[in-house]
Each structure stands twice: as structure tokens, then as C-alpha cells.
C-alpha positions in Angstrom: 0.0 -0.1 0.2 2.7 2.5 1.1 4.6 2.2 -2.9 0.9 3.6 -4.3 1.2 7.8 -5.0 -0.6 9.5 -2.2 -3.4 10.3 -4.4 -4.4 6.8 -5.6 -8.1 5.9 -4.4 -6.2 2.6 -2.4 -4.4 4.9 -0.4 -6.8 7.2 0.1 -9.5 4.7 1.2 -7.8 1.8 2.3 -10.9 0.4 3.5 -12.1 -0.1 -0.4 -9.5 -3.1 -0.6 -8.8 -6.3 0.1 -5.8 -8.3 0.6 -5.8 -11.4 -0.9 -3.5 -14.7 -0.4 -1.6 -13.6 -3.7 -0.7 -10.7 -2.1 -2.3 -8.0 -4.3 -4.8 -5.7 -3.2 -8.1 -5.6 -4.8 -11.1 -3.5 -4.7 -13.9 -4.9 -3.1 -17.3 -5.2 -5.2 -19.3 -5.6 -2.6 -19.0 -2.0 -1.2 -21.3 1.0 -3.2 -18.4 3.1 -2.6 -16.3 1.1 -4.7 -18.8 0.4 -7.6 -19.3 4.1 -7.5 -15.1 4.9 -7.7 -15.2 2.5 -11.2 -18.1 4.4 -12.4 -16.2 7.8 -11.9 -13.4 6.4 -13.7 -14.9 5.4 -16.6 -17.2 8.1 -16.8 -13.9 10.5 -16.9 -13.0 8.3 -20.2 -15.9 8.4 -21.7 -15.8 12.3 -21.3 -12.8 13.4 -22.0 -11.6 10.9 -24.6 -12.8 10.2 -28.1 -13.1 6.7 -27.2 -15.3 4.0 -29.2 -16.0 2.1 -26.2 -15.5 1.1 -22.8 -14.0 -2.9 -22.1 -13.9 -5.0 -19.3 -11.6 -8.6 -19.2 -12.9 -11.6 -17.8 -11.2 -10.6 -14.2 -13.7 -9.5 -11.9 -13.4 -11.0 -8.4 -10.2 -13.0 -7.7 -10.1 -17.0 -8.5 -11.4 -18.1 -5.6 -10.2 -21.1 -3.9 -12.8 -21.1 -1.1 -15.8 -18.6 0.1 -13.4 -17.2 3.0 -9.5 -16.3 1.1 -11.5 -12.8 0.2 -12.4 -11.2 2.8 -15.8 -9.2 2.4 -17.1 -11.0 5.5 -18.3 -7.4 6.8 -20.0 -6.2 3.8 -21.4 -9.5 3.3 -22.9 -8.9 6.7 -24.3 -5.3 5.6 -25.6 -5.9 2.5 -26.3 -9.5 1.7 -30.0 -9.6 2.5 -30.2 -13.5 3.4 -28.3 -14.1 0.0 -25.6 -16.8 0.0 -22.1 -15.3 -0.2 -21.8 -16.7 -3.9 -25.0 -15.3 -5.0 -24.2 -12.3 -2.9 -21.2 -11.6 -4.6 -22.7 -12.3 -8.3 -25.3 -9.8 -7.7 -22.3 -7.4 -6.9 -20.8 -7.7 -9.8 -24.1 -7.7 -12.1 -25.1 -4.4 -9.9 -21.3 -3.2 -11.1 -21.9 -3.8 -15.0 -25.5 -2.5 -15.0 -24.0 0.8 -13.5 -21.2 0.9 -15.6 -23.6 0.9 -18.4 -25.7 3.3 -17.8 -22.9 5.3 -16.6 -21.4 4.9 -20.4 -24.5 5.7 -22.0 -25.3 8.9 -19.8 -21.6 9.9 -20.9 -22.0 9.5 -24.7 -24.6 7.1 -26.0 -23.1 6.0 -28.8 -20.3 4.6 -27.2 -20.2 0.8 -26.7 -19.5 -1.3 -23.3 -18.7 -5.1 -23.6 -17.1 -7.5 -21.5 -14.9 -10.6 -22.4 -15.6 -13.5 -19.9 -14.0 -16.9 -19.3 -14.9 -19.5 -22.2 -17.0 -21.4 -20.1 -19.7 -20.1 -18.7 -19.7 -22.6 -15.2 -16.6 -21.7 -14.6 -16.7 -17.9 -15.1 -19.7 -17.8 -12.5 -17.8 -20.3 -9.8 -14.7 -18.8 -10.3 -15.3 -15.1 -10.5 -18.6 -14.7 -9.6 -19.4 -13.3 -13.2 -23.0 -14.2 -14.9 -22.9 -13.1 -18.1 -26.5 -14.6 -19.4 -27.4 -12.4 -16.9 -26.0 -8.8 -18.6 -27.3 -10.4 -22.0 -30.8 -11.1 -20.8 -30.7 -7.8 -18.8 -29.1 -5.9 -21.9 -26.1 -4.3 -20.0 -23.8 -4.6 -22.4 -23.6 -3.8 -25.9 -21.1 -6.9 -27.1 -19.8 -10.2 -25.4 -16.4 -11.6 -26.6 -16.3 -14.8 -24.7 -12.8 -16.2 -24.6 -12.8 -19.6 -26.6 -9.2 -20.6 -25.9 -9.8 -23.8 -26.9 -9.0 -26.1 -30.0 -11.2 -27.7 -32.5 -12.0 -30.9 -31.8 -10.7 -30.7 -28.4 -11.9 -33.6 -26.3 -12.9 -32.1 -23.2 -14.4 -28.9 -24.2 -13.8 -28.2 -27.8 -14.1 -24.8 -29.9 -17.0 -25.6 -31.9 -18.6 -26.4 -28.6 -18.3 -23.9 -27.0 -18.8 -21.6 -29.9 -22.2 -23.1 -30.3 -23.2 -22.9 -26.9 -22.7 -18.8 -26.5 -24.0 -18.4 -30.1 -27.0 -20.2 -29.0 -27.1 -18.2 -25.7 -26.9 -14.7 -28.1 -30.7 -15.8 -29.8 -33.0 -12.9 -30.4 -30.8 -11.1 -28.1 -29.7 -7.3 -28.7 -26.1 -8.2 -27.6 -23.2 -8.7 -30.6 -21.3 -11.9 -30.4 -17.4 -11.6 -31.5 -15.6 -14.9 -30.5 -12.0 -14.1 -29.0 -9.5 -16.4 -30.3 -6.0 -17.5 -28.1 -3.0 -16.4 -30.2 -0.8 -16.7 -27.1 -1.5 -20.7 -27.5 -1.1 -20.4 -31.0 2.5 -22.5 -31.2 0.6 -25.2 -28.8 -2.3 -25.6 -31.2 -2.5 -28.1 -34.1 -1.7 -26.9 -37.7 -3.9 -24.4 -39.1 -5.9 -24.5 -36.2 -7.1 -20.3 -35.9 -8.2 -20.8 -40.2 -10.6 -23.7 -38.8 -11.7 -21.6 -35.7 -12.4 -18.5 -38.2 -13.8 -20.9 -40.8 -16.4 -22.3 -38.0 -16.9 -19.0 -36.5 -18.6 -17.8 -40.0 -21.2 -20.4 -39.8 -22.6 -19.2 -36.4 -26.1 -16.9 -37.1 -25.2 -14.4 -34.5 -21.1 -14.0 -35.2 -20.1 -10.3 -35.9 -16.2 -10.8 -35.8 -13.2 -12.1 -34.0 -11.1 -10.9 -31.5 -7.7 -12.3 -31.1 -5.1 -12.3 -27.8 -2.5 -11.2 -27.8 -1.6 -9.1 -29.9 2.2 -9.4 -29.8 1.9 -13.0 -31.2 0.4 -10.9 -34.3 3.1 -7.8 -34.1 5.5 -10.2 -34.3 3.8 -13.0 -36.6 5.0 -15.8 -34.4 5.1 -19.1 -36.5 3.5 -16.9 -39.5 0.1 -16.1 -37.9 -0.6 -13.3 -39.7 -0.8 -15.3 -43.1 -3.0 -18.0 -41.5 -5.1 -15.3 -40.7 -4.7 -13.4 -43.8 -5.8 -17.1 -45.7 -8.7 -17.7 -43.6 -9.9 -14.0 -45.0 -9.3 -14.9 -48.3 -12.3 -17.7 -47.7 -15.5 -17.4 -49.4 
């Protein structure tokens, strides 16, 4: 904490933070003051800078090994409303997403807001307490980029299986679907894996495009990944 700038919100309000088992500090989503702080930062970005959108990655609560490791017991007693601690944490994230969405739209209606959750819904819910299906159903996001970082025909959970699952969840929803592909795993993938993924994704009725992580692999053209993507783009 002492290494932070004196004006850092975490330094000014240490009560907003939880020190986790990884020795890092995390803002506590269970506190209304924290959600307000996040929204204030979002509003500043949207109003001051000509950004096209606000994007959140897949981290909300830190990965939880057990319910008692993230010490938000005080806030749970204050705001839990007889919910289980799991459901309360999920509700906290849902509320934060809702508040960010309305903050963005109030600041500039044309600005987009989207999230890139972990690819397996149940794991995202259980590990990070994030519920993308709730955001879709309630209309609190403009787009979704599930991180489908698996290979085609993978025995445990294949790219195709997961992509179809997300595509089906977005039927009749006013939320755009972009597929998240892993370039950081590219060197461990089978030959032409990304090309196969792109070809399959285009067949999904709700598919709007693809997003690649991470950019370094693309920039450095590791294992000629640019060529594979360009070849896929030439396929009718």
C-alpha cells in the first residue's frame, strides 16, 4: 500500500481494498463506494477522450479457492440480504456491470460497452462470480467476447462446442457476439487451428467478428500467424 501514490484511491481509502492470498490488493465489489469509484473512472474516460467503447476483461473477483479467502465478511453482513455469499458476490458484479453500462450511455450514448468473460460459463460464474447470461438478458452490454481459447475437436471442451453454446445464448438478444481466439496458445495448437476456428465461426448465425489475444503474437508474426489469418480471410 505504501508504494502507491499518495493520491491513489486505494491509498486514500484503504477500507475499499482486500488483501488477497496472492499478496495483491483488490477493490471490494461488495462496497457501493467501490462501484461508484469505478463508474467515476469510466465516466471520465468517456467524457474526456474520443473512445469508441469501454471494455472489461475476464477478471472480477480474484480466482477463489474457497469462500473465506476473500475477506468481504463485513460487507456481506451489511449488504448480504440473506443471500448466500456466492449469490451475493454474483449480484455485486451484476450491479457493477449495470452501473457501468448506464454510466457509459449517460456520458455518450454512442459509446459501446462490452465484456470478455472466460469461455466456460459455469467456470466464469463459480471462479469469478460473473454471470454473462444475466448481462445479456438484462441488456447491460452491447457486445460479448467469450474467450474460447480451446482447440477444434478438443476432447474435453472443443472450440466448436463452446462457440455454439454462446451463439445459442444470443439468439434474439440485442447483444453482438464476437469470438475471442487465443494467439498466445498458437504455438501449442495443431496446424491451421486458427484458420479452422475462423471458418467455423463464420457459420454461426450471431457471429459479428473475431478478436485475438494477444496482440504481441500478431505483431511479431509468430509462426507466420498473419499468413494463416489472411488465408482464412480469403475464404468465401
